[in-house]
N, C-alpha and C positions, 0 to 999 in steps of 0.2 A: 504494500500500500504506500503510495507516495502522494504528496500534495501537489496539485496543479498550481502553478504560480506563473507570474509574468515571464519567467525564464524557461518554463517547461509547459507550454500550452498543448503541444501535440502528444506528449507522453511517449514519444518514439524512443527516447533514450532515458532509461530509468537511472536516476541518480542514486546509485547503491549506497553512497555514503550518507545520504539524507533520507533513506527509505526505511520503512519498518516492515519486516516480514511477518505476515499473518498466516497461520496454518489452521485450516478448518478440518476437524477430525472428530472421531468418536472420543469419548472421555479417555484421557491419557493420564498416566502417573509419572510422566517425565518431570523430574524435579528441576530441570533446567529451564522449563517453560511454565508460564502461568496462563490459566484460562481467564480471558477477559470478558467472555460472553455474559456472565451474570452481572458485570458492571455496566454492560451496554443495554441489555433488555431484561425484562422480567417475563419469562415465558416458559412453558413446558419444554421447549426446545433445549433449554439449559440442562435438562435431565438426560438428553440423548446425544448431544454434540457439544463441542467446544471450539472456541477461537483462541489459539495459543500464540503467545509471543515470548521471545526470550526475555529474561530479566533486563538485559541491556536495552532492548527495544521498548520495554514497558517504561523504563526510566525516560526514554526519549518522548514517549507519548505523554507522560506526566508533565514534562517540562514544556511541551509545545501544545498549548491549549487549542490553537487553530487546527493543528493536525489531529489532536485527540477528538475534537468536535466533528471533524470531517469523517474520521474513522467511525465514530459512534453513529453518526447519521447514516452513513453507507451501510454499516452492519445492521443497523435497525431496520432499514428498508429491505435489505437482503433477507434477513431472518423473517420479516413479515411476509415476503414473497414465498419463502420456503413453507411457512406455516399455512398460508392460503392454499398452496398446492397440496400439502398433506391433508388438509381439511377437505379439499375437493376430491382427492382420490379416495379418501375414507368414505365420502358420501356415495360414491358410485361403486364401491367395492362390494362384491358378492359376499353376503353374510351367511353363516351357518344355517340360520332359520330359513333363509330363502332357498338354499339347496335342499333342505329337508322338506320344505313345502313343495318344491318342484318334484322331488322324488315321490312324494305322497300323491300328487296329482297325476304323475306319469309313471305308473307302476311298471310299465314295460321297459323303462330305461335301466 
């Protein structure tokens, strides 16, 4: 994640020195990284996934309020989109009671 500014409008060249690496993953026990997702959103997603940064990059985020707010906004929107998709797929998913009802109605299956 890096911040667009007047010197980096196109984002073609990532400024690695001033960038923060975010890793989206299932819950991890890596002591070298911290999960910042619970600091960004309050959602059930926090139980199933995490957004991890190194301690060094977390310190960068803490010091740079503009970058922190940009990351927070982006991750908030990203996680909301994930949640909406999960809710949508859950609503159309075939459920056990539907299968049992279908089998009951169609005994030859």
